[in-house]
Residue frames relative to the residue before (quaternion, step in Angstrom):
aa qw qx qy qz dx dy dz
M 1.0000 0.0000 0.0000 0.0000 0.00 0.00 0.00
S 0.3657 -0.7340 0.5436 0.1791 3.67 -0.68 1.25
N 0.3826 -0.6972 0.5878 0.1484 3.54 -1.27 0.89
E 0.5167 0.6589 -0.4231 0.3462 3.48 1.16 -0.03
P 0.4472 -0.6877 0.4531 0.3490 3.70 -0.73 0.85
I 0.4145 -0.6792 0.5559 0.2405 3.55 -1.27 0.74
N 0.2687 -0.7254 0.6150 0.1527 3.54 -1.04 0.72
V 0.0788 -0.7744 0.6265 0.0410 3.66 -0.68 1.09
E 0.0863 0.8248 -0.5511 0.0928 3.58 -0.15 1.25
G 0.1465 0.7922 -0.5782 0.1290 3.54 -1.16 0.59
A 0.7274 -0.4074 0.3272 0.4449 3.64 -1.21 0.02
F 0.8068 0.2649 -0.1970 0.4899 3.52 0.88 -0.77
C 0.6300 0.4528 -0.2958 0.5573 3.56 1.41 0.53
P 0.0985 -0.8520 0.5127 0.0404 3.61 0.56 1.16
T 0.7458 0.3253 -0.1705 0.5557 3.45 1.13 -0.76
P 0.3797 -0.7490 0.4625 0.2846 3.62 -0.33 1.01
I 0.3646 -0.6979 0.5850 0.1943 3.47 -1.18 0.88
R 0.1510 -0.8071 0.5658 0.0755 3.67 -0.52 1.14
V 0.1407 0.7739 -0.6060 0.1180 3.53 -0.53 1.16
R 0.3882 -0.7460 0.5032 0.1990 3.56 -0.94 0.96
G 0.7619 0.4378 -0.2952 0.3751 3.53 -1.23 0.48
Q 0.4078 -0.6747 0.5471 0.2815 3.45 -1.32 -0.46
V 0.6302 -0.5305 0.4269 0.3732 3.58 -1.29 0.53
V 0.0268 -0.7636 0.6449 0.0183 3.72 -0.87 0.79
M 0.6814 -0.5213 0.3349 0.3895 3.48 -1.32 0.37
G 0.5614 0.6290 -0.3388 0.4176 3.60 1.24 -0.34
H 0.5955 0.5837 -0.3455 0.4305 3.44 1.23 -0.51
G 0.6777 0.4359 -0.2509 0.5364 3.51 1.34 -0.18
S 0.4948 0.7013 -0.4209 0.2935 3.56 1.22 0.06
G 0.5002 -0.6460 0.4652 0.3407 3.66 1.04 -0.53
G 0.6127 0.5509 -0.3043 0.4781 3.44 1.39 -0.03
K 0.8511 -0.2299 0.1221 0.4560 3.58 -1.20 -0.47
L 0.6427 0.5253 -0.3376 0.4438 3.52 0.97 -0.79
S 0.6486 0.5254 -0.3139 0.4525 3.51 1.11 -0.74
A 0.6753 0.4842 -0.2975 0.4702 3.42 1.08 -0.80
D 0.6046 0.5502 -0.3368 0.4673 3.61 1.14 -0.40
L 0.6199 0.5501 -0.3369 0.4467 3.53 1.02 -0.84
I 0.6558 0.5300 -0.2765 0.4609 3.50 0.91 -1.29
G 0.6990 0.4802 -0.2988 0.4376 3.67 0.76 -1.17
Q 0.7480 0.4546 -0.2325 0.4241 3.56 0.84 -1.07
L 0.8551 0.2969 -0.0766 0.4182 3.51 0.69 -1.04
F 0.7329 0.3962 -0.2102 0.5115 3.57 1.21 -0.87
L 0.7246 0.5045 -0.3050 0.3569 3.48 0.70 -1.06
P 0.6151 0.5959 -0.3525 0.3772 3.73 0.93 -0.87
P 0.7673 0.3411 -0.2421 0.4861 3.64 0.74 -0.86
F 0.7323 0.4042 -0.2663 0.4789 3.60 1.11 -0.20
D 0.3488 0.8030 -0.4622 0.1412 3.40 1.33 -0.27
N 0.1926 0.7307 -0.6308 0.1762 3.52 -1.27 0.99
P 0.6946 -0.5114 0.3013 0.4063 3.64 -0.85 0.51
A 0.7186 0.4388 -0.2994 0.4487 3.55 0.83 -0.87
L 0.6703 0.4514 -0.3114 0.5000 3.60 1.01 -0.75
R 0.5934 0.5508 -0.3919 0.4369 3.74 0.98 -0.57
A 0.6016 0.6188 -0.3887 0.3227 3.59 0.84 -0.71
G 0.3220 -0.8139 0.4290 0.2233 3.47 1.28 -0.63
D 0.4884 0.6823 -0.4328 0.3296 3.55 1.11 0.31
D 0.7264 -0.4798 0.2987 0.3910 3.58 -1.32 0.01
A 0.7930 0.0896 -0.0895 0.5959 3.40 1.39 -0.20
G 0.3786 -0.6966 0.5108 0.3323 3.72 -0.87 0.53
V 0.2642 -0.7759 0.5651 0.0938 3.34 -1.28 0.99
I 0.1461 -0.8082 0.5701 0.0200 3.47 -0.78 1.20
A 0.3090 -0.8035 0.4904 0.1355 3.59 -0.81 1.07
A 0.7801 0.1228 0.0378 0.6123 3.43 1.35 -0.70
A 0.2281 -0.7210 0.6375 0.1477 3.57 -1.30 0.55
H 0.8586 0.0611 0.0017 0.5090 3.46 -0.83 1.00
G 0.7022 -0.4810 0.2719 0.4490 3.57 1.13 0.48
Q 0.6668 0.5057 -0.2589 0.4823 3.51 1.41 -0.17
P 0.3796 -0.7429 0.4715 0.2860 3.55 -0.55 0.89
F 0.5281 -0.6048 0.4775 0.3567 3.64 -1.20 0.33
A 0.6881 -0.5321 0.3648 0.3321 3.41 -1.30 0.45
N 0.8635 0.1329 -0.1015 0.4758 3.53 -1.08 0.77
G 0.6231 -0.5734 0.3348 0.4134 3.61 1.08 0.54
Q 0.3579 0.7170 -0.4868 0.3475 3.57 1.32 0.31
R 0.1306 -0.7071 0.6894 0.0875 3.57 -1.50 0.54
L 0.4637 -0.7055 0.5080 0.1708 3.28 -1.42 0.64
A 0.1111 -0.7692 0.6182 0.1177 3.69 -0.55 0.88
I 0.0495 -0.7506 0.6587 0.0174 3.68 -1.07 0.93
S 0.0262 0.7770 -0.6276 0.0410 3.51 -1.16 0.86
T 0.1526 -0.7617 0.6268 0.0615 3.46 -1.44 0.48
D 0.1138 0.8100 -0.5744 0.0319 3.61 -1.02 0.66
S 0.2616 -0.7578 0.5838 0.1280 3.57 -1.02 0.82
H 0.2102 -0.8035 0.5560 0.0324 3.58 -1.03 1.01
V 0.0324 0.8045 -0.5830 0.1089 3.52 -0.55 1.09
V 0.2293 0.8067 -0.5250 0.1449 3.71 0.94 0.46
Y 0.0205 -0.7530 0.6566 0.0388 3.50 -1.09 0.61
P 0.4976 -0.2172 -0.8335 0.1023 1.54 -1.67 1.85
L 0.6724 -0.5019 0.3488 0.4175 3.65 -1.13 0.12
F 0.7979 0.2453 -0.1013 0.5411 3.40 1.15 -0.80
F 0.0698 0.7982 -0.5933 0.0774 3.65 -0.73 0.69
A 0.6901 -0.4778 0.3507 0.4153 3.62 -1.33 0.38
G 0.8281 0.1587 -0.1681 0.5106 3.48 -0.79 1.16
G 0.8529 -0.0048 -0.0094 0.5220 3.82 0.97 0.07
D 0.1274 -0.7557 0.6337 0.1056 3.42 -1.31 -0.14
I 0.7297 -0.4682 0.2622 0.4238 3.56 -1.31 0.48
G 0.5808 0.5546 -0.3897 0.4509 3.76 0.95 -0.39
H 0.6866 0.5029 -0.2539 0.4595 3.45 0.65 -1.20
L 0.6641 0.5405 -0.2762 0.4365 3.50 0.94 -1.13
A 0.6810 0.5313 -0.2913 0.4112 3.49 1.00 -1.09
V 0.6789 0.4951 -0.3071 0.4468 3.54 1.03 -0.74
C 0.6534 0.5319 -0.2692 0.4666 3.42 1.07 -1.09
G 0.6517 0.5424 -0.3244 0.4194 3.61 0.77 -0.86
T 0.7143 0.4253 -0.2590 0.4917 3.57 0.84 -0.81
V 0.5565 0.5226 -0.3760 0.5252 3.60 1.08 -0.69
N 0.7581 0.4221 -0.2826 0.4089 3.64 0.35 -0.86
D 0.5277 0.5784 -0.3754 0.4960 3.65 1.20 -0.45
L 0.7055 0.4511 -0.2669 0.4770 3.62 0.81 -0.89
A 0.6528 0.5165 -0.3076 0.4610 3.52 0.98 -0.82
M 0.6142 0.5833 -0.3559 0.3947 3.63 1.05 -0.47
M 0.6519 0.4646 -0.2951 0.5216 3.36 1.35 -0.28
G 0.5168 -0.6253 0.3945 0.4316 3.55 1.22 -0.09
A 0.3921 0.7248 -0.4657 0.3226 3.48 1.17 0.37
T 0.3898 -0.6480 0.6084 0.2409 3.54 -1.38 0.36
P 0.2612 -0.7782 0.5323 0.2069 3.73 0.05 1.16
A 0.1385 -0.8200 0.5554 -0.0015 3.52 -1.07 1.04
Y 0.7968 0.0370 0.0744 0.5985 3.67 0.79 -1.00
L 0.0986 -0.7339 0.6715 0.0277 3.41 -1.41 0.88
T 0.1278 -0.6911 0.6745 0.2261 3.40 -1.53 0.25
A 0.2602 -0.7707 0.5731 0.0993 3.42 -1.41 0.42
G 0.0232 -0.7994 0.6002 0.0164 3.48 -0.72 0.94
F 0.2000 -0.8006 0.5641 0.0292 3.59 -1.03 1.06
I 0.1673 -0.7349 0.6560 0.0403 3.39 -1.19 1.09
L 0.0556 -0.8382 0.5405 -0.0465 3.43 -0.06 1.28
E 0.3053 -0.7081 0.6109 0.1791 3.65 -1.05 0.99
E 0.6067 -0.5496 0.4944 0.2924 3.40 -1.32 0.91
G 0.7733 0.3564 -0.2217 0.4753 3.55 -0.73 0.98
L 0.5674 0.6327 -0.3983 0.3450 3.48 1.24 -0.34
D 0.5812 -0.6567 0.3920 0.2780 3.51 -0.92 1.05
L 0.4166 -0.7040 0.4834 0.3116 3.69 -0.43 0.74
E 0.5566 0.6208 -0.3635 0.4156 3.53 1.11 -0.73
I 0.7040 0.4640 -0.2411 0.4806 3.55 0.91 -1.16
L 0.6210 0.5125 -0.3408 0.4853 3.69 1.06 -0.62
G 0.6660 0.4937 -0.3266 0.4539 3.55 1.05 -0.68
R 0.6401 0.4916 -0.3460 0.4785 3.52 0.89 -0.67
V 0.6312 0.4737 -0.3669 0.4926 3.74 1.01 -0.55
V 0.6460 0.4949 -0.3438 0.4685 3.68 0.69 -0.73
S 0.6325 0.4739 -0.3589 0.4965 3.78 0.96 -0.74
S 0.6590 0.4986 -0.3484 0.4424 3.66 0.77 -0.74
M 0.6005 0.5554 -0.3320 0.4698 3.61 1.15 -0.66
E 0.5715 0.5991 -0.3104 0.4671 3.62 1.17 -0.95
T 0.7281 0.4752 -0.2151 0.4448 3.42 0.64 -1.36
A 0.6712 0.4498 -0.3454 0.4774 3.63 0.92 -0.77
A 0.5888 0.5912 -0.3450 0.4299 3.62 0.99 -0.81
A 0.6739 0.4659 -0.3163 0.4783 3.57 0.80 -1.10
E 0.6670 0.4920 -0.3824 0.4086 3.68 0.68 -0.89
A 0.6870 0.4934 -0.2831 0.4523 3.56 0.93 -0.92
G 0.3898 -0.7129 0.5036 0.2935 3.56 0.99 -0.62
V 0.5587 0.5992 -0.3901 0.4203 3.62 1.00 0.73
Q 0.2848 -0.7592 0.5436 0.2169 3.64 -0.98 0.46
I 0.2904 -0.6556 0.6450 0.2642 3.70 -1.08 0.47
V 0.0639 -0.8406 0.5354 -0.0518 3.44 -0.62 1.26
A 0.7876 0.0854 -0.1527 0.5908 3.56 1.25 0.33
G 0.0182 -0.8262 0.5623 -0.0285 3.58 -1.23 0.37
D 0.0951 -0.7772 0.6082 0.1304 3.39 -1.38 -0.14
T 0.1611 -0.7925 0.5833 0.0755 3.61 -1.18 0.60
K 0.0729 -0.7541 0.6523 -0.0251 3.45 -1.00 1.10
V 0.1465 -0.7400 0.6412 0.1411 3.51 -1.16 0.72
V 0.1321 -0.7706 0.6137 0.1097 3.64 -1.01 0.68
Q 0.6330 -0.5245 0.3734 0.4300 3.63 -1.19 0.14
R 0.7099 -0.4609 0.3777 0.3755 3.34 -1.35 0.38
G 0.8125 0.2639 -0.1921 0.4830 3.58 -0.77 0.91
K 0.6448 0.5456 -0.3111 0.4356 3.52 1.36 -0.08
A 0.8346 0.2222 -0.1277 0.4877 3.68 1.11 -0.18
D 0.4184 -0.7238 0.4627 0.2948 3.56 1.21 0.57
S 0.8107 -0.3263 0.1575 0.4599 3.58 0.49 1.13
L 0.7977 -0.2294 0.2905 0.4760 3.54 0.23 -1.40
Y 0.0058 0.7549 -0.6555 -0.0207 3.65 -1.01 0.89
I 0.1259 -0.7881 0.5949 0.0951 3.60 -1.03 0.55
N 0.1908 -0.7003 0.6787 0.1118 3.60 -1.12 0.79
T 0.0576 0.7420 -0.6666 -0.0410 3.52 -1.17 0.54
A 0.1360 -0.7450 0.6508 0.0542 3.50 -1.23 0.77
G 0.0281 0.8315 -0.5548 0.0020 3.64 -0.89 0.48
V 0.2144 -0.6976 0.6709 0.1313 3.67 -1.32 0.57
G 0.0638 0.7499 -0.6568 0.0468 3.36 -1.38 0.60
L 0.4628 -0.6929 0.4816 0.2716 3.75 -1.16 0.48
I 0.1541 -0.7490 0.6201 0.1753 3.41 -1.14 0.58
P 0.4718 -0.6861 0.4751 0.2845 3.58 -0.74 0.97
D 0.6339 -0.5062 0.4605 0.3605 3.50 -1.41 0.61
G 0.7859 0.3723 -0.2221 0.4409 3.54 -0.88 0.84
V 0.6632 0.4742 -0.2867 0.5031 3.52 1.25 -0.60
V 0.1064 0.7653 -0.6288 0.0872 3.60 -0.50 1.04
I 0.0876 0.7712 -0.6054 0.1763 3.57 -0.41 1.48
G 0.2602 0.7615 -0.5519 0.2187 3.58 -0.88 0.94
G 0.6788 -0.4898 0.3727 0.4004 3.57 -1.25 0.28
A 0.7312 0.4226 -0.2552 0.4708 3.65 0.96 -0.66
Q 0.5879 0.6154 -0.3672 0.3752 3.53 1.19 0.29
A 0.4109 0.7000 -0.4805 0.3322 3.71 1.26 0.07
R 0.2025 -0.7816 0.5894 0.0265 3.41 -1.23 0.95
P 0.5025 -0.5763 0.5113 0.3923 3.73 -0.91 0.41
G 0.7638 0.3024 -0.3394 0.4583 3.44 -0.91 1.20
D 0.4544 0.6246 -0.4857 0.4093 3.65 1.27 -0.15
V 0.3996 -0.6788 0.5990 0.1438 3.26 -1.60 0.60
V 0.2833 -0.7661 0.5514 0.1693 3.69 -0.62 0.99
I 0.0716 -0.7754 0.6272 -0.0170 3.61 -0.77 1.24
L 0.1500 -0.7533 0.6388 0.0452 3.59 -1.22 0.96
S 0.3962 -0.7943 0.4051 0.2191 3.52 -0.54 1.14
G 0.8253 -0.0628 0.0288 0.5605 3.61 1.22 0.13
P 0.7423 -0.4152 0.2906 0.4383 3.51 -1.33 -0.13
I 0.3558 -0.7598 0.5138 0.1793 3.64 -0.92 0.90
G 0.7860 0.4180 -0.3088 0.3347 3.51 -1.42 0.43
D 0.3783 0.7308 -0.4908 0.2863 3.67 1.33 -0.11
H 0.7467 0.4639 -0.3119 0.3605 3.54 0.40 -1.09
G 0.6460 0.5319 -0.3112 0.4503 3.61 0.96 -0.88
I 0.6819 0.4777 -0.2744 0.4812 3.59 1.01 -0.90
A 0.6584 0.4959 -0.3311 0.4593 3.53 0.93 -0.77
V 0.6282 0.5471 -0.3099 0.4583 3.66 1.03 -0.45
L 0.6167 0.5689 -0.2579 0.4792 3.34 1.16 -0.93
E 0.6655 0.5053 -0.2770 0.4744 3.52 0.99 -0.99
A 0.6515 0.5372 -0.3303 0.4216 3.45 1.05 -0.96
R 0.6496 0.5415 -0.2819 0.4531 3.57 1.26 -0.62
G 0.4716 -0.6717 0.4457 0.3575 3.49 1.37 -0.44
E 0.4706 0.7218 -0.3897 0.3251 3.64 1.42 0.08
L 0.6033 0.6079 -0.3757 0.3542 3.66 1.07 -0.34
G 0.3078 -0.7289 0.5404 0.2861 3.59 1.16 -0.87
F 0.8052 0.0634 -0.1474 0.5709 3.67 1.10 0.25
E 0.5211 -0.6909 0.4217 0.2705 3.48 -1.16 0.55
T 0.1034 -0.7819 0.6084 0.0883 3.64 -1.14 0.61
A 0.4455 -0.6215 0.5363 0.3573 3.56 -1.36 -0.03
I 0.4071 0.7173 -0.5059 0.2527 3.65 1.00 0.44
T 0.0714 -0.7772 0.6239 0.0408 3.47 -1.03 0.88
S 0.6515 -0.5518 0.3883 0.3469 3.54 -1.14 0.75
D 0.3969 -0.7011 0.5449 0.2326 3.66 -1.00 0.84
T 0.2792 0.7890 -0.5267 0.1487 3.78 0.93 0.15
A 0.2684 0.7563 -0.5464 0.2397 3.58 -0.54 1.09
P 0.4522 -0.6280 0.5384 0.3335 3.57 -1.27 0.60
L 0.2590 -0.8079 0.5215 0.0913 3.57 -0.87 0.97
N 0.4355 0.7340 -0.4699 0.2255 3.65 1.32 -0.18
H 0.7067 0.4499 -0.3556 0.4144 3.64 0.87 -0.72
L 0.5270 0.5472 -0.4341 0.4842 3.65 1.16 -0.24
V 0.6796 0.4883 -0.3218 0.4429 3.65 0.74 -0.89
A 0.6000 0.5645 -0.3450 0.4498 3.63 0.97 -0.70
A 0.6450 0.5340 -0.2892 0.4639 3.52 1.00 -1.01
M 0.7036 0.5027 -0.2603 0.4295 3.46 0.92 -0.98
L 0.6602 0.4993 -0.2895 0.4807 3.49 1.09 -0.82
A 0.6428 0.4909 -0.3513 0.4716 3.61 1.10 -0.61
A 0.6348 0.5282 -0.3012 0.4768 3.63 1.28 -0.33
S 0.8266 -0.0073 0.0321 0.5618 3.62 0.94 -0.60
N 0.2371 -0.7217 0.6200 0.1963 3.41 -1.37 0.49
Q 0.5270 0.6095 -0.4024 0.4346 3.54 1.12 0.54
I 0.4148 0.6578 -0.5173 0.3573 3.62 1.13 0.46
H 0.1499 -0.8269 0.5348 0.0878 3.59 -0.36 1.07
V 0.8118 0.0962 0.0087 0.5759 3.65 0.92 -0.84
L 0.0365 0.7517 -0.6584 -0.0135 3.46 -1.30 0.79
R 0.0605 0.8043 -0.5855 0.0809 3.46 -1.00 0.81
D 0.2952 -0.7358 0.5769 0.1967 3.57 -0.97 0.90
P 0.2200 -0.8248 0.4937 0.1662 3.62 -0.36 0.89
T 0.0493 -0.8485 0.5197 -0.0863 3.39 0.17 1.56
R 0.7953 0.0873 -0.0259 0.5993 3.74 -0.25 -1.11
G 0.7778 0.1871 -0.2213 0.5577 3.69 -0.92 0.99
G 0.4546 -0.7389 0.4559 0.1986 3.75 1.04 0.26
V 0.7838 -0.3704 0.2574 0.4268 3.55 -1.43 -0.20
A 0.5804 0.5574 -0.3743 0.4609 3.61 1.21 -0.49
S 0.7364 0.4127 -0.2891 0.4514 3.55 0.51 -0.91
A 0.6302 0.5489 -0.3514 0.4220 3.59 1.05 -0.62
L 0.6845 0.4572 -0.2598 0.5050 3.57 0.99 -0.90
N 0.6081 0.4727 -0.3884 0.5059 3.79 1.10 -0.36
E 0.5583 0.5586 -0.4007 0.4644 3.68 0.99 -0.43
I 0.6967 0.5138 -0.2711 0.4208 3.48 0.81 -1.25
A 0.6395 0.5366 -0.2989 0.4624 3.52 0.97 -1.28
R 0.7031 0.4716 -0.2981 0.4409 3.74 0.80 -0.91
Q 0.6533 0.5228 -0.3119 0.4501 3.60 1.04 -0.91
S 0.7552 0.4041 -0.1691 0.4877 3.68 1.12 -0.75
Q 0.2576 -0.7944 0.4804 0.2680 3.35 1.40 -0.57
V 0.4686 0.6411 -0.4358 0.4236 3.42 0.85 1.04
G 0.3942 -0.6705 0.5418 0.3185 3.69 -1.21 0.21
I 0.1590 -0.7426 0.6391 0.1219 3.58 -1.25 0.59
L 0.1408 -0.7728 0.6150 0.0682 3.40 -0.88 0.96
L 0.1881 -0.8169 0.5437 0.0416 3.64 -0.80 1.10
N 0.2598 -0.7393 0.5909 0.1919 3.71 -0.99 0.50
E 0.4144 -0.7614 0.4537 0.2067 3.51 -0.30 1.31
R 0.6358 0.5347 -0.3196 0.4558 3.65 1.01 -0.83
A 0.7159 0.4562 -0.3041 0.4322 3.55 0.97 -0.76
I 0.5615 0.6140 -0.3896 0.3949 3.77 1.08 -0.22
P 0.2745 -0.8010 0.5091 0.1543 3.59 -0.35 1.20
V 0.0435 0.7485 -0.6578 0.0711 3.54 -1.09 0.99
R 0.3956 -0.7141 0.5010 0.2874 3.63 -0.72 0.93
P 0.6356 -0.5663 0.3463 0.3942 3.55 -1.13 0.72
A 0.6766 0.4855 -0.3174 0.4535 3.60 0.91 -0.87
V 0.6051 0.4606 -0.3958 0.5148 3.75 0.94 -0.40
Q 0.6300 0.5045 -0.3797 0.4522 3.74 0.68 -0.77
A 0.6797 0.5153 -0.3075 0.4218 3.59 0.77 -0.81
A 0.6738 0.4401 -0.3080 0.5073 3.50 0.91 -0.93
C 0.6517 0.5246 -0.3703 0.4036 3.59 0.75 -0.62
E 0.5933 0.5472 -0.3397 0.4828 3.65 1.17 -0.96
M 0.7036 0.4943 -0.2931 0.4179 3.57 0.72 -1.09
L 0.7842 0.3253 -0.2061 0.4866 3.66 0.93 -0.84
G 0.5027 -0.6863 0.4064 0.3334 3.60 1.28 0.16
F 0.4373 0.6692 -0.4799 0.3615 3.52 1.07 0.79
D 0.3523 -0.6751 0.6041 0.2348 3.59 -1.41 0.33
P 0.4830 -0.6853 0.4511 0.3060 3.61 -0.61 1.03
L 0.5966 0.6105 -0.3592 0.3772 3.49 0.96 -1.00
Y 0.7635 0.4242 -0.2022 0.4430 3.70 1.01 -0.62
I 0.5722 0.6128 -0.3625 0.4071 3.57 1.37 -0.06
A 0.5350 -0.6952 0.4013 0.2636 3.47 -0.88 0.89
N 0.1229 -0.7463 0.6528 0.0416 3.49 -1.12 0.82
E 0.1997 -0.7844 0.5814 0.0822 3.50 -1.29 0.80
G 0.7847 0.2630 -0.2064 0.5220 3.55 0.99 0.36
K 0.5963 0.5026 -0.4019 0.4798 3.52 1.12 0.72
L 0.1522 -0.7778 0.6022 0.0957 3.65 -1.18 0.45
L 0.2913 -0.6752 0.6463 0.2040 3.46 -1.50 0.54
A 0.0738 -0.8045 0.5886 0.0307 3.45 -1.15 0.91
L 0.1825 -0.7767 0.5895 0.1259 3.61 -0.77 0.90
V 0.0231 0.8592 -0.5044 0.0826 3.53 -0.24 1.16
G 0.5612 -0.5501 0.4620 0.4110 3.63 -1.04 0.72
R 0.6086 -0.6338 0.3720 0.2993 3.55 -1.16 0.89
E 0.6340 0.5993 -0.2877 0.3952 3.42 1.10 -0.87
D 0.7471 0.3309 -0.1762 0.5490 3.55 1.30 -0.73
A 0.4132 0.7388 -0.4810 0.2282 3.65 1.20 -0.07
D 0.6559 0.4790 -0.3309 0.4805 3.79 0.76 -0.73
R 0.6397 0.4724 -0.3663 0.4832 3.70 0.84 -0.68
V 0.6616 0.4986 -0.3358 0.4482 3.62 0.74 -0.66
L 0.6380 0.5206 -0.2935 0.4856 3.49 0.89 -1.01
D 0.6820 0.4815 -0.3309 0.4399 3.69 0.78 -0.74
V 0.6454 0.5287 -0.3111 0.4551 3.42 1.05 -0.85
M 0.6362 0.5814 -0.3035 0.4063 3.64 1.02 -0.87
R 0.6543 0.5866 -0.2382 0.4136 3.26 1.25 -1.14
T 0.6949 0.4757 -0.2541 0.4756 3.44 1.29 -0.50
T 0.5874 0.5902 -0.3329 0.4425 3.47 1.38 0.29
R 0.5954 -0.5808 0.3608 0.4219 3.62 -0.94 0.31
Y 0.7779 0.3648 -0.1649 0.4844 3.59 0.98 -0.82
G 0.6974 0.4138 -0.2453 0.5312 3.59 1.38 0.08
E 0.3910 0.7311 -0.5093 0.2308 3.72 1.11 0.07
E 0.7926 0.3396 -0.2691 0.4289 3.65 0.87 -0.30
A 0.1851 0.8427 -0.4692 0.1882 3.54 1.40 0.63
V 0.0423 0.7744 -0.6312 0.0132 3.53 -1.05 0.69
I 0.5103 -0.5910 0.5395 0.3151 3.48 -1.51 0.32
I 0.1058 -0.8634 0.4931 0.0087 3.70 -0.50 0.91
G 0.8118 -0.0674 0.0535 0.5776 3.55 1.39 -0.14
E 0.2636 -0.7455 0.5781 0.2014 3.48 -1.28 -0.38
V 0.4864 -0.6665 0.5042 0.2549 3.46 -1.28 0.59
Q 0.1034 -0.7858 0.6096 0.0133 3.76 -0.87 1.02
A 0.5743 -0.5845 0.4453 0.3608 3.53 -1.32 0.26
E 0.7728 0.1776 -0.0933 0.6021 3.59 1.17 -0.40
P 0.6049 -0.2757 -0.7442 -0.0653 1.22 -2.25 1.35
P 0.5152 -0.6867 0.4247 0.2875 3.52 -0.81 0.99
G 0.8069 0.2109 -0.2286 0.5021 3.55 -1.05 1.07
R 0.6652 0.5472 -0.2746 0.4275 3.60 1.19 0.04
V 0.2300 -0.7457 0.6083 0.1448 3.63 -0.97 0.68
L 0.0315 0.7932 -0.6080 -0.0127 3.79 -0.60 0.79
M 0.1811 -0.7765 0.5930 0.1121 3.56 -1.23 0.33
K 0.3471 -0.6923 0.6012 0.1970 3.41 -1.17 0.84
T 0.3368 -0.7954 0.4750 0.1681 3.55 -0.40 1.25
A 0.6803 -0.4594 0.3832 0.4235 3.47 -1.39 0.31
I 0.7370 0.4199 -0.2530 0.4654 3.78 1.02 -0.71
G 0.6783 -0.5406 0.3089 0.3902 3.57 1.29 0.30
S 0.5894 0.5442 -0.3948 0.4478 3.69 1.26 -0.21
T 0.3054 -0.6881 0.6109 0.2450 3.54 -1.31 0.01
R 0.0736 -0.7838 0.6161 -0.0230 3.45 -1.13 1.07
I 0.4738 -0.6358 0.5148 0.3261 3.56 -1.24 0.50
V 0.2271 -0.7225 0.6438 0.1096 3.52 -1.16 1.08
D 0.1057 -0.8443 0.5248 0.0241 3.64 -0.22 1.23
L 0.6731 -0.4152 0.4099 0.4545 3.59 -1.36 -0.05
L 0.5334 -0.5825 0.4761 0.3867 3.59 -1.20 0.62
M 0.2534 -0.7755 0.5718 0.0867 3.49 -1.01 0.91
G 0.7973 0.1351 -0.0900 0.5814 3.56 -0.22 1.17
E 0.6481 -0.5027 0.4361 0.3703 3.47 -1.26 -0.75
M 0.1557 -0.7795 0.5984 0.1000 3.38 -0.97 0.93
L 0.8015 0.0052 0.0825 0.5923 3.70 0.73 -1.17
P 0.2016 -0.8320 0.5002 0.1304 3.46 -0.11 1.15
R 0.8817 0.1552 -0.0731 0.4395 3.54 -1.23 0.48
I 0.4122 0.7299 -0.4825 0.2540 3.56 0.93 0.80
C 0.6842 0.4279 -0.2474 0.5362 3.63 1.45 0.05
């Protein structure tokens, strides 16, 4: 690997960006390498307040200097999906694509409304497979209550795209008075998790035949906007929402701790992991805290409303297994700690490098 700096030059980059090294798989892990790539290469040339916030969607308060009606704000998000294989227990790349963008909007308190979809198709892809994926997207969009209003299709030569990649972008409206984001966590907040972790990552591994044994685990891929709407109707003390996808619960909470400059203390015994997921992780040497989820959310809620929010979550389809897993503290700022099952305390850091490639 060359140590010479790389110049990235173009019409929209009059000053070359000088970044050393090469892209590795860990840059897509959602952990430290991903954060470094964004901070060093993407954020400087594109810097603006919405992007700098570092949340799941950019929040726009006005267009062309004019505020939106009724104090509403616009949430905008985009995501690309390269999961392999295309189909796995409990989901597929199409369902995942719709749900992923819907959830990114919902994590800002927005009501998702419209999506776009871009398809990169590899020459030779069976049209029956593409039809199944599109039908799955239709089903997911109907459940979420969103419309796919624009799209694009490109075809690349055989061997250049691993069958199919999908990009989705979405917009949604945030009601007046709803202020949710990674920088809003406060000491005293309670950390709520909507259900068991690690299901998606293990389901994808099993679909690849990489476990060496069969499980009954299915991906948790799901649209969470209706769950979020129920939570917001129950409380105005929901400060942070985050879906722990790439990098898992550990990376999501580290991002929040750093954005808000607070400490987060987790209770290991309270974090739900299905026995089959735990067994697979022990066999492969994985920590469930770092495995991606596609139908779970983390909520940091004011303590006085935590029980009310938890009760409401448990009445919904995707929140019935919700639990409290920790709390927000003033110290140590920017750190996540965990009280272990044996009573000690350890640091839970950002994912370093790569754990499970291409699961989103």
